[in-house]
C-alpha positions, 0 to 999 in steps of 0.5 A: 961774805956768804956767812954774813948773807946767811945770817941776814937770811936768818934775820929775815926769817925772824922778821917774817915770823914776827910779821906773820904773828902780827898778821894773825892778830888781825893786822892784815896789811902786814901780809905784804911785809911778811911775804917780802921778808920770807922771799928775801929770806929764802933768796938770801939763803939760796945765794949763801948756799952757793958757797956754804955747804947745804946742810950747814947753811940750812941748819944755821938758817933754821937755827937763827929762825928758831932761836930768834923767833923764840927770843923775840917771843920771850922779849915782846910777846910775854912767852915763858922765860923758863930756864929750860927754854933758855938752855935749849935756845943756847944749845941751838946757838952753840950748835950753829956756831959749832957748824960754822967753825967745822965748815971749811967754806 
C-alpha cells in the first residue's frame, strides 16, 4: 500500500508543477490548486516513508515528478521531443523501478 501512496504522491507533485506552470501564465486563481497539490504530495510522501526507506522513497518521488513533468511538458506544452530527452527520462524511470525491486519494504 505504501508504494501506491508513494506513486500517488509523485502524481500530486506533477499536478502541482503543471498548475504552477499555468499559474505563471497569468491564471492566478490556480494558486489554491497548486498549494493543495503540493501539500498533498508532501503529506503522502511522509505517509509512505513510514514504511519505505527514506532514500528510496525520496528518489522515486522526485523521479516521478521529474519524469512526469517532462512528459507532460512534451505532450501539452510543445517542449522538445528530442531522442536524448526521451532516453534520459527512460533512465530515470528505469532507476525508479530498479529501486523498487531492490528495496525489501
